[in-house]
TORKOLDO-228256 format. One record per atom (N, C-alpha, C): residue in one letter; x, y, z. Coordinates in steps of 0.1 Angstrom, whole numbers, plus 5000, padded with zeros to 4 digits. Each point is the difference from the previous one (the first is absolute). Layout:
aXYZ ...
***
This chain:
m395074474930 m499350014987 m499450144999 k499550065012 k499450135000 k501150104998 s501249985006 s501150094998 s500550004986 l499949894993 l500449994986 l499050094991 a498749985003 a499050084993 a500250145002 a500350045013 a500150145003 a501350064993 y501049924999 y501250044993 y499750034985 c499349904994 c499650024986 c499250124997 l499150035010 l499150114998 l500850135002 l501050005009 l500950115002 l500850034988 m500549904994 m500850014987 m499250064989 l498749954999 l499150054990 l499850155001 f499750055013 f499850145002 f501350084997 a501149945004 a501350074997 a500250024985 c499749904992 c500150024986 c499150104994 i498750005006 i499150104995 i500450145004 a500650015013 a500450135004 a501150064991 k500949914995 k501050044991 k499550034986 g498749964998 g499550024986 g500549904991 q500349875004 q500449904991 q499049895000 y499649964988 y499049904998 y500549894990 y499349894999 y500449904991 y498949964991 l500350004987 l499049954990 l500449864996 r499049915002 r500349864998 r499049934990 g500549904993 g499149934991 g500749904991 e499349964990 e500649904990 e499550034987 v500749954989 v499650024987 v499949874993 k498849984993 k499749874993 k499650034986 d500049904991 d499450014987 d498549975001 d499350014989 d498549975001 d499749865001 k501049915001 k499849865003 k500449965014 g500450105008 g500349975013 g501449975003 n500950004990 n501449975002 n500750135005 t500949985010 t500750115005 t501150054990 l500350135000 l500950054990 l501250065007 q501249964996 q501250045006 q500650124992 n500850085006 n500750114993 n499150104993 v498850025005 v499150114995 v500650135006 k500250104991 k500550135004 k498850085006 i500450065012 i499050075008 i500550155001 f499350094995 f500350145001 f499250075011 q500750065010 q499350065011 q499950154997 h498850064999 h499850134995 h500550115010 s499849975013 s500350115010 s501550025001 t500849904998 t501550015002 t500749994986 r499349964990 r500549984987 r501149895000 s499849905008 s500949895002 s499549884992 m501049914997 m499649884992 m500349875009 y499149915000 y500249875008 y499649894990 q500049885005 q499549884992 q499649895010 t499149924994 t499549885008 t501049905002 g499949925011 g500949895003 g499749874993 p500649895004 p499849874993 p498649955001 w499250055010 w498649955001 w499050114996 g500550104993 g499150114996 g499650105010 s500649995012 s499650095011 s500950125001 f499550105007 f500850125002 f499750075013 g500950085005 g499750085012 g500850134998 i499450115000 i500650134997 i499750105011 k501150075005 k499850115009 k499450124994 s499150075007 s499450124995 s499850105012 l500150134997 l499750115009 l498650035001 l499249944991 l498650034999 l499149885004 r498850035005 r499149895004 r499549944987 t499850084990 t499549954987 t501050054989 d500549904992 d500950044990 d499749934986 s500550054989 s499749954987 s501249924995 l499749884994 l501049924995 l499749964985 t501049994992 t499849964986 t500849874997 f499349904995 f500649874997 f500249974986 t501249974996 t500349974986 t500849874998 l499749924990 l500849884997 l499849974985 d501149974993 d499949974986 d499049904997 g499150034990 g499049904996 g498750025007 y499950105010 y498850025007 y499650155000 e498750025002 e499550145000 e500550075013 t500450124999 t500450085012 t498850035008 s500249995014 s498950035009 s500450105011 s499250105002 s500350105011 s498949995010 q500349995013 q499049995010 q500450085013 s499050035007 s500250075013 s500049905011 f501050015009 f500249905011 f499950075014 s499349935009 s499850045013 s501049925009 h500650065010 h501049945008 h499549885008 n498749995003 n499449905009 n499349894992 q500349984987 q499449904992 q501049924992 w499849875000 w500849914991 w499250004987 q500750034989 q499350024987 q500649914990 t499149934992 t500449924989 t499850074987 v501150024992 v500050074988 v500049894988 v499050014991 v499949914989 v500450074987 l501149954994 l500450064987 l499449914989 k499450064990 k499549934988 k501049994989 a500049894994 a500949994988 a499750104990 s501050074994 s499750104991 s499649954986 t499050064995 t499549964987 t500350104989 v500450125004 v500350114991 v501550035001 n500750014988 n501450035000 n500949915009 s499549885001 s500849905008 s501249954993 n501149995007 n501249954993 n500349855004 k499249955009 k500349875006 k500149894989 s499250004990 s500049894990 s500650054987 k500650125000 k500750054987 k501349934999 p500449974987 p501349934998 p501150105004 r501049955006 r501150085005 r501249994990 l500750114998 l501250004992 l501249955008 i500949944993 i501349965006 i501050114998 s499950074989 s500950114997 s499250114992 f500550125000 f499450114993 f501050104996 s500050054987 s500950104995 s499350124995 g498750004999 g499250124996 g499650004985 n500549904993 n499650004985 n499449864997 e499349945009 e499549864998 e499050014988 t500049904991 t499150004989 t498949905003 n498850034994 n498949915001 n499949904989 e500149875003 e499949904990 e499649875006 g499349924992 g499749875003 g499249975012 r499949875004 r499449965013 r500449865002 f499849925009 f500450005013 f500649885006 s499649884998 s500849885005 s500249904989 s501049925002 s500449904990 s499949865006 a499949904992 a499949865005 a501049914993 f500549905006 f500949904994 f499549875006 d499549914991 d499349885004 d498850055008 n499949965013 n499050055008 n500550095011 e501350054998 e500650105010 e499750144996 t499950095009 t499750144997 t501050095005 y500450104992 y501050115004 y499450134995 f500450115008 f499650134995 f500850044988 k499350064991 k500650054988 k500950125004 l501350004996 l500950105004 l500450094988 v500250135004 v500450104990 v501550045003 e500949974991 e501450035002 e500350155001 n500750045010 n500350145001 n500850064988 d499750114995 d500650074989 d501050105004 f500850054991 f500850125003 f499250125002 v500450085009 v499350125004 v500950124999 p499650114994 p500950124999 p500150075014 a501250015005 a500250065013 a499650145001 l500150084989 l499650145001 l498550025002 q499249924994 q498550015002 q499649935012 y500649885003 y499549925011 y501249965009 p500550095008 p501249965007 p499849915012 k498749985004 k499749925012 k499549864997 n500649905006 n499649874999 n499749945014 s498949935002 s499749935013 s499749864997 f500549915010 f499649864998 f500049945014 s499149905001 s499849935013 s501149905003 l500549995012 l501049915004 l499449875006 n498849974997 n499449885004 n500549894991 v501249955001 v500649914991 v499849855005 n499249934993 n499849865003 n501249924992 k500049875002 k501149934994 k499549874993 a498750004997 a499349884995 a500449984985 s500350104993 s500149994985 s501249914997 y501150025007 y501249924996 y499849855001 s499549955012 s499849865001 s498949954991 n499050084996 n499049964991 n500649994986 v500950094996 v500749994987 v500849885000 r500749975011 r500949885001 r499149884998 r498849995005 r499149894999 r499749974985 f499750114993 f499749984985 f501249954993 i501150065002 i501249964992 i500449865004 n500049965012 n500349865004 n499149904994 m498750044997 m499149924994 m500150004985 q501050074995 q500250024985 q498850074994 s499550105006 s498850074995 s500350154999 k499750064989 k500350144999 k499250085010 v500650115005 v499450085011 v499050104994 p498850015006 p499150114995 p500650135004 a500050094991 a500650135002 a499550075012 d498749995003 d499550075012 d500349935013 a500649895000 a500549935012 a501450055004 v500650084991 v501450055002 v499950145006 k500350015013 k500150145007 k501450025003 i500750094993 i501450015001 i500550045014 e499350095006 e500450055014 e500049885010 e499049914998 e499949885009 e501249914997 m500349984988 m501149914997 m501450055005 v500250134998 v501350065005 v500049995015 n498950035007 n500150015015 n499849865006 y499849904993 y499949865005 y501349975007 f501250054995 f501349975005 f500550085012 n499250115003 n500450095011 n501550054999 l500350054988 l501350044997 l500350145006 f501350035002 f500550135003 f499550055013 y499849905010 y499550055013 y501150055008 h499850135005 h501050065009 h499250055012 k500549965012 k499350025012 k499950155003 p498850055004 p499950155003 p500950045011 y500450125000 y500950055010 y499350025014 n500749985010 n499550025014 n498649935001 n499050085004 n498749945002 n499150054989 d500550044989 d499250054989 d499149894994 l498850044995 l499149904995 l500449954986 f500550094992 f500449974986 f501450054997 n500649934991 n501350054994 n499750014985 i500350124994 i499750024986 i501450024993 e500249934989 e501250024992 e499650014985 t500850074992 t499850014986 t501349974992 q499949964988 q501249984991 q499650024986 l500850084993 l499850034986 l501149924992 s499549944988 s500949924992 s499650014986 s500849944991 s499749984986 s498949894999 c499350004988 c499049914998 c500549894990 p500049885003 p500649904991 p499349974987 w498750035000 w499249984987 w499750134993 n500450115005 n499750134993 n501350095002 p500850004989 p501350085001 p499750155003 n498850054997 n499750145002 n499450035013 g499849895008 g499250015012 g500949985013 q499450025011 q500649975013 q499049935009 l500549935010 l499249945010 l500250075013 l498950025007 l500050065013 l499449905010 f500749955010 f499649915010 f499650075013 l498849985005 l499650055013 l499849885009 n500650015012 n499849895009 n499550055014 v499149935005 v499550025014 v500149885008 s500950005010 s500249895009 s499350035014 a499249915004 a499250025012 a500749945012 r499850075012 r500649955012 r499649855003 k501049925004 k499849865003 k499649995015 l498849955003 l499649985014 l500749885006 d500350015013 d500549895008 d498949915003 l500049884995 l498949905001 l499749975015 s501150015008 s499849975015 s499250115007 k500050124993 k499350115007 k498750044993 i499649924990 i498850034993 i498849975009 p499050085000 p498849985009 p499349874996 p499149955009 p499349874997 p499250014987 a499949894994 a499249994987 a498749925002 n499050064994 n498649934999 n499849974986 l500249874996 l500049964986 l498849914998 v499250034990 v498949914995 v500349944987 f500349874999 f500249934988 f498649984993 l499850064989 l498849984992 l500349914988 i499749875001 i500549904991 i498949954991 d500250004987 d499049954990 d500249855000 v498949935004 v500049854999 v498949954991 s499750084990 s499049974990 s500549894990 g499149954992 g500449894991 g501150044990 s500150134996 s501050044991 s501449995006 m500149995013 m501349995007 m500549865001 d499349904995 d500349865001 d501049964990 m501250065000 m501149974991 m501350015007 p501049934997 p501350005007 p500650145002 n499850094990 n500750135001 n499050105006 r499049965007 r499150095006 r499949975015 l498949945005 l499949985014 l501249925006 p500449894995 p501249945006 p501250095001 l500250084990 l501250095000 l499750115011 l498850055001 l499750105011 l500249945014 k499649875001 k500149945013 k501549995004 a500849964991 a501449995002 a500650145003 a499550104993 a500550145002 a499750055014 f498749985005 f499650045013 f500849925011 q500349884997 q500749925010 q501450065003 l500650054989 l501350075001 l499850135009 f499050074997 f499850135007 f499749985015 v499349895003 v499649985014 v501249985009 r501149944994 r501249975008 r500650135007 n499750114994 n500650135004 n499150085009 l498849955004 l499150075008 l500650015014 r499750125007 r500450025013 r498949975010 p500249985013 p498949985009 p499150125001 i500450124997 i499250125001 i499150014988 d500349924989 d499150014988 d498849915001 q499050034993 q498849915000 q499549984985 v499649884997 v499649964987 v498549955001 s499250044990 s498749944998 s499949954986 i499249914997 i499849954986 i498550014996 v499750064989 v498750004994 v500149934987 v499149914997 v500049934987 v498750024993 y500149994987 y498850014991 y500149904989 g499049924998 g499949914990 g498649935001 g499150044993 g498649965002 g499350095010 s500750025012 s499550095010 s501250065007 v499750105009 v501050075007 v500049975015 g501249975005 g500049975015 g501350035006 v500050015013 v501350025008 v500549865002 w501249974994 w500649875001 w500849995013 l500750115003 l500850005013 l499750135007 e499649995012 e499850115009 e501350075003 p500050135004 p501350065003 p500949925009 t501249974996 t500949915007 t501450065001 s500650005012 s501350065002 s501149934992 g501050074996 g501149944993 g500849905008 i499749995013 i500749905008 i499549864996 y498850004995 y499449864996 y500249984985 k501350004996 k500349984986 k499549864994 d500149905008 d499549874996 d498549994997 s499350075008 s498550004999 s499650084987 i500750114997 i499850084988 i500349924988 a501249935001 a500549924988 a499049894997 r499549935011 r499049894997 r498850054994 s499550125004 s498850054994 s500250034985 i501250054997 i500350034986 i500049874992 e500749905005 e500249874993 e498649934997 q499050025008 q498749944999 q499150064989 l500550114994 l499150074990 l499949914988 t498850004994 t499749934987 t499250094991 a500049984987 a499350094991 a498849944994 s498950085000 s498749964993 s499150125001 g499050004991 g498950105000 g500350124991 d499150105000 d500250124993 d500850105007 t500050134995 t500950105006 t499350125004 p499550015012 p499350125005 p501050105006 g500850064991 g501050095004 g499650125008 e498950064995 e499550125007 e499749985014 s499149905003 s499649985014 s501249955009 a501049934993 a501249965008 a500850125004 i500150104991 i500850125003 i499350075012 r498750015000 r499350075011 r500249925013 a500049874999 a500149925012 a501450025006 a501150004991 a501350015005 a500350145007 y499550104994 y500150145005 y499250015013 n498949945001 n499250005013 n500849945011 l500649884997 l500849935010 l501250095004 a500750064990 a501250085003 a499650125008 r498850064998 r499650115009 r499749955014 k499449895001 k499749955014 k501249975008 t501149954993 t501249975007 t501150114998 y499650124997 y500950114997 y500950025011 i501350024997 i501050045010 i500450144998 a499650095010 a500450144999 a501550014999 n500550094991 n501450024998 n500849874996 g499249904995 g500749884995 g499949994985 v500349894995 v500049974985 v498749924998 n499150064993 n498749934997 n499849984985 r500049874996 r500049984985 r499249874997 v499350014989 v499449894993 v500949954989 i500249875000 i500949944989 i499149914991 l499650054989 l499249934990 l500849924991 a499749875000 a500849904991 a499049944991 t500150024987 t499049954990 t500650014986 d499249934991 d500350024985 d499250124995 g499250065009 g499250124996 g498749984993 d499649874999 d498849974992 d498850005009 f499550125002 f498750025008 f498849984990 n499249905004 n498849984991 n498750015007 v500050045013 v498750025007 v500150135007 g498950085000 g500050135005 g500650104991 e500450125005 e500750104992 e501349954995 k500250014987 k501249944994 k500750104990 s499450114996 s500650094991 s501150085007 e501050054993 e501150085006 e499450135007 e499050064993 e499450125006 e499349975013 a499249905001 a499349965012 a500949975011 l501149934997 l501049965010 l500850125005 e500250104991 e500650135004 e499250065011 e498750014998 e499150075010 e500049925013 l499949874999 l500049915012 l501350025008 i501150004994 i501350005008 i500250145005 t499650114992 t500150135005 t499350035013 l498849945001 l499350015013 l500749925011 q500549884997 q500649925010 q501350055006 k500750074991 k501450055005 k499950115010 q498850065002 q499850115009 q500249955015 s500049875001 s500149945014 s501550005004 g500950044992 g501450005003 g500749874998 v499349904994 v500649874997 v500650004986 y501249964999 y500749994987 y499749874993 l500449994987 l499749894992 l501249954992 t500349875000 t501049944991 t499349904992 c500350004987 c499449904990 c501149914995 l499849875001 l500949904995 l499249924989 g500550024988 g499449934988 g500749874997 v499249914995 v500649874995 v499249954988 g500549904994 g499249934989 g500350064986 m499449934991 m500150044986 m498749964992 g499850064989 g498849964992 g498850085003 n499750025013 n498950095003 n500450105011 f501350035000 f500650105009 f499550144998 k499550075010 k499450134999 k500950115005 d501150034993 d500950105004 d499350145003 s499150034991 s499350135001 s499350025013 k499349895005 k499350005013 k500950025012 l501149925000 l500950015011 l500750135001 q500450054988 q500650134999 q499150115006 t498749994996 t499050105005 t499949995015 l499949885006 l499849985014 l501250065008 a501249964995 a501250055007 a500150155000 k499750064988 k500250144999 k499050075009 k498849965000 k498950075008 k500149975015 g500749895003 g500049965014 g501350045008 n500750114995 n501250045007 n501049895001 g500149924989 g500849885002 g500949974988 n500549874999 n500949964990 n499549874994 y500749954990 y499649894992 y501249934995 a500049865002 a501149924994 a499449884993 y500749954990 y499549884993 y501049895004 i499549885005 i500849895004 i499949894990 d501149984993 d500049894989 d500749875005 d500750015011 d500649885005 d500450025015 i500549895006 i500250015015 i501250105003 m500950014991 m501150095002 m499550155000 e499150034992 e499450135000 e499250025013 a499349905005 a499350015012 a501050035012 e501249945000 e500950035010 e500650144999 k500250054988 k500450134998 k499150105005 v498749994997 v498950095004 v499750005015 l499949875005 l499549995014 l501049975010 v501349984996 v501049985010 v501150104999 q500750004988 q501250094998 q499650155000 e498950034994 e499550144999 e498850035008 i499949935012 i498850015008 i499750155004 t501150075003 t499750145005 t499550094988 q500549984988 q499650074989 q498549974996 t499749875002 t498649954997 t499050055009 f500249995013 f499050025010 f500150125009 y501250065000 y500250115010 y500350134992 a499050094999 a500150134993 a500750105009 v500750094993 v500650125008 v499350134996 a499350004988 a499350124996 a498849964990 d499050095000 d498949984991 d499950114990 d499249984990 d499650114990 d501350074995 v501049924996 v501350054996 v499950044985 v500350124997 v500050054986 v501350074998 m500749984988 m501250074997 m499750114989 n500350125004 n499850114990 n501450054995 v500150014987 v501350044994 v499750124991 e500750115003 e499950124991 e501350024993 f500049984986 f501250014992 f500350144997 n501350034999 n500550134995 n500150004985 p499250084993 p499949994985 p501450054994 l500850075008 l501350044995 l500949884999 w499849905008 w500849885000 w499349894991 v498749995001 v499349884994 v499050064989 k500249944988 k499150044989 k498749915001 q500249875001 q498949915001 q500349895011 y499049945005 y500249895010 y498949904998 r500349885004 r499049894999 r500249915012 l499049985008 l500049915011 l499949854995 i501049925004 i500049864996 i499349925010 g498949934995 g499249935009 g499050095006 f499349955011 f499050085007 f498950044990 d499849914990 d499050034990 d498649995005 n499150094995 n498650015006 n499149904993 r499049965008 r498849934994 r499450094989 r499549944989 r499550094990 r498750075004 d499249935009 d498750075004 d500350115009 a501250005007 a500350115009 a500550124991 v500749974989 v500550114992 v498850074993 t499049924996 t498850064993 t499050075009 d500149985013 d499150065009 d500550135005 p499450124997 p500650135004 p500050025015 s499249925008 s499950025014 s501049915008 s500849934992 s501049915007 s501150085007 y500649955011 y501050075006 y501049905006 i501250045004 i501049915005 i499749975014 e500149875003 e499849955013 e501349935005 g500650055010 g501349955005 g499849865006 g501149945004 g499949875005 g500949975012 e500049885005 e500849965012 e501449974996 i500950045009 i501549974999 i500349915011 g500649884997 g500349905010 g501450035006 s500149955013 s501350015007 s501149944992 g501150074999 g501249944994 g499949994985 s499150074994 s499849984985 s500850114993 s500449964988 s500750104991 s499150014987 t499750124997 t499150034988 t500850084990 l500249944988 l500750074990 l499050054989 a500250124996 a499350054988 a501050054990 m499649994987 m501050044990 m499350094990 f500750114996 f499550094989 f501049994988 e499450004988 e500950024988 e499950144997 l501150074999 l500150144997 l500650044987 i499450104994 i500750064988 i500550145005 p501350015002 p500550125006 p499850134991 a499950115007 a500050134992 a501350034994 n500150084990 n501250034993 n500950105008 q499450085009 q500750115007 q500949945011 a501350035000 a500949965010 a499850085012 l500049945012 l499850075012 l501049975011 a500150095010 a501049985011 a499549885008 d501049925005 d499749885008 d499250035012 s500050135005 s499350035012 s498550004998 q499550014988 q498650014998 q499349865000 h498949985006 h499349875002 h499349964987 i500149874997 i499349944989 i498550005003 a499749975012 a498649995004 a499950015015 l498850015005 l499850005015 l498949905003 i500449915010 i499149905005 i499350045012 k498749985001 k499250025012 k499249885003 l500449925010 l499449885004 l498850035010 r498849964996 r498850025009 r499649875006 y499850005013 y499649885007 y499350035013 s499449905006 s499450005013 s500549895008 l500250025013 l500349895009 l498849915001 c500249875003 c499049905001 c498950045010 n498749994995 n498950035008 n500050155005 n500650094993 n500050145003 n499850084987 p498950074999 p499650064988 p500850134996 d500850055010 d500850124997 d501149974989 v500050104991 v500949984988 v501450065004 e501149934996 e501350065002 e500850004987 y501050084999 y500850014988 y501549995002 l500749954991 l501449995000 l500650054987 s500850105000 s500550064987 s501449964998 y500449984987 y501449954997 y500350064986 p501250074999 p500450054986 p500749894992 v499750004987 v500749904991 v501150084993 n501249965004 n501250074995 n500649924988 n500950074993 n500649944988 n501249925005 n499849875002 n501149915004 n500249894989 f500050054987 f500149914989 f501149905000 e499749884997 e501049894999 e499749924988 t501049964992 t499749924988 t499449875004 f499249944991 f499449885004 f500949885004 n501149994992 n501049905003 n500650015014 r500150125006 r500650025013 r498950015011 l498849974996 l498850015010 l500149895010 n499450035012 n499849905010 n499449874994 n500549895004 n499549874994 n498549985002 e499550045012 e498649975003 e499150094991 l500450134997 l499350084991 l500149954986 k501149944996 k500149944986 k499049884999 l500049925011 l499149895000 l498550054999 a499750105007 a498650065000 a499750044985 t501050064994 t499850044986 t499749884991 s500849895002 s499749884992 s498649955002 i499550005013 i498749955003 i498950094993 a500350135000 a499050104994 a500049974984 m501249974995 m500049974985 m499349874997 f500249905009 f499349874999 f498550025000 g499550085009 g498650035000 g499550074988 m500850104995 m499650074988 m500049914988 q500949915000 q500149904989 q498849915000 l499649965012 l498849915001 l498750084996 r500050135002 r498850084997 r500150054985 n501149974994 n500350044986 n499950164999 s500750065009 s499950155002 s500650064987 k499450114996 k500550074988 k501250085004 y500350025013 y501150085004 y501449935001 l499949864998 l501249925002 l500849994987 g499450044989 g500750004987 g500449864996 s501349994995 s500449874995 s500849925011 t499750035013 t500749925010 t499749854999 s501049925002 s499949864998 s499949935014 w499649885000 w500049925012 w501449985005 q501049984990 q501449985003 q500550135008 m499650124996 m500550125006 m499550005015 i498749965002 i499450005013 i500849905009 y500349884994 y500849905007 y501450055004 d500650074990 d501450045003 d500150105011 v499050105000 v500050095011 v499849935014 a499149905000 a499749935012 a501249925004 l500749944991 l501249915003 l501150095006 q500250124995 q501050095005 q499750045014 s498850005004 s499650075013 s499449905011 a499549894996 a499449915009 a501049935010 n499549985012 n500849935010 n499649854998 t500849924994 t499649864996 t500049915012 s500550055012 s499849925012 s498650025006 n499350104995 n498650035005 n499149924991 f499249915007 f499149914992 f499150074991 l499350115005 l499050074991 l500650074989 q501250065002 q500750074989 q500549904989 n500549885005 n500549904991 n498849944992 e498949985007 e498849954993 e499550104990 y500150135002 y499650104990 y500849984987 l501349975001 l500849984988 l499549894992 s499649895006 s499449894992 s498650034995 l499350095007 l498750044995 l500150084987 i501050084999 i500250084988 i500249904988 q500949905002 q500349904990 q498749924996 k499249975010 k498849924997 k499150094992 a499950135003 a499150094993 a500550024986 d501350014998 d500650024987 d499649884991 e500149885005 e499649884992 e498549994998 l499250055010 l498649994999 l499550104989 y500650124999 y499550104990 y500749994987 n501249944999 n500850004988 n500349864995 g499649905008 g500349864996 g501449965005 p500249875001 p501349955005 p501250054991 k501150025007 k501250054993 k500549894991 k500450044988 k500649904990 k501449965005 k500249874999 k501349955003 k501150044990 s501250025004 s501150034991 s500349874992 r500750024989 r500449884992 r500949905007 k500850065009 k500949915008 k499249915009 n499050065007 n499149925009 n499249904992 k499650034988 k499249914992 k500949884997 k501350024997 k500949894996 k500149915012 k500250065012 k500149925013 k498849915002 d498850064997 d498749925002 d500049884990 
***
């Protein structure tokens, strides 16, 4: 023991002799919560570091006393002097001046956004953010367009729910980019060990003879499920009285039962429930005990009010306590979104989830129900929580989200992903981003900015621009545009960029790849439901014809889409009149 102490003392003197010291400490907020990924600037070496999963740090220094500056989005910057022989706790205060943490974020930006209207819409007792459809932008004045690739897929299944119930779809429930990307079309595996594969295609526009369509596709690397690190999953399940309907809690129970079958022994699951009160229903349990987890889920019943705010805090606290370093840490919130106790406005929930995500825990939101469904709340939570959002309208959708697309849903390959496109005005006179429409309150707030999102493993993200080409003829060697993809690797604040030129590879629409034609039909379907002014005299029949020419009818979802168009046609235009021959047969 004495020899060990002597050795430690000798090593300490050796470090001092070399002039090397260590500055150690931790960073917390003013409520005592540790803060992850705080940027630390060391003044003596002008080097940048960051805090680890538990808010702690250890930095080498050549000085006995050194100065460090701590910065984190949403908090006041703090500079302090550190001595090598003291453990120091740094407290960052939430910023009250020029804070961006509760400001509405833009999904896309072209530089000419107009200020109009305000802010959320309701259908029955359901709530949706009021959306502003993207307009044409002159490329000479505003060549740069940016948009977030945080593409959820909830809108398509929600639209399907309305149409199957023979109810017209609220315009603000239609998010075209979510509908197009629901099908994961045009996925092409990245080369070698690349994180992304980017492809573009130029074509004619079926609804605008003077226009063109530009397709931009980002395919993310598909992770090998057998090599994915262990997962720490906290199911946060709403068991309040509003969930006591067949398409709510019973549907969620069946959905989670499907998911549990695919757990690995290295994964662990906890369950937090809220309904009248908040409690831990299942302590952290290894995936090897699937039967125990399944029984706990099956025993859930619905009653009481909806203390969503305190439930979110409890779930994140549990996720932090069971945090797996270098693992997958995620809260999975399953609810109809009807929070009626505690903080319940979108703005308050934004602030809550912004603070919680600093722990390095991701969020997935699963929405269910109808009549009082709160799309706006779940969209807010997923966006602010570095996560994604799906709407489950039946058990087949549950299987799609939680089984077939499990890596896309729960395993991210990149964070804060934003696509920047700079158009060449010699090629493009005007352009319009289809979908990725902004919330109206974000457009009207001058301090709003684009917030990137999470890209899931094996996901394909399609974006479409409607272009009005410039009159000047150019050589094929000149680029139509330049793409610069901005992203960060998961739990790493360092920003990386990937550039890609958009070349003139024009193909007439009739000869276009079938999956891109199908994506066009889906975009037209969404524009028709929104009664878009840009779709002109396009008919439901034209939308159906494009889909019929391109859909893979052996694919259940694509075949279902064909019938959905026909149902929407009858819903909005009335039943088709029978021909005289058919009338005689009747």
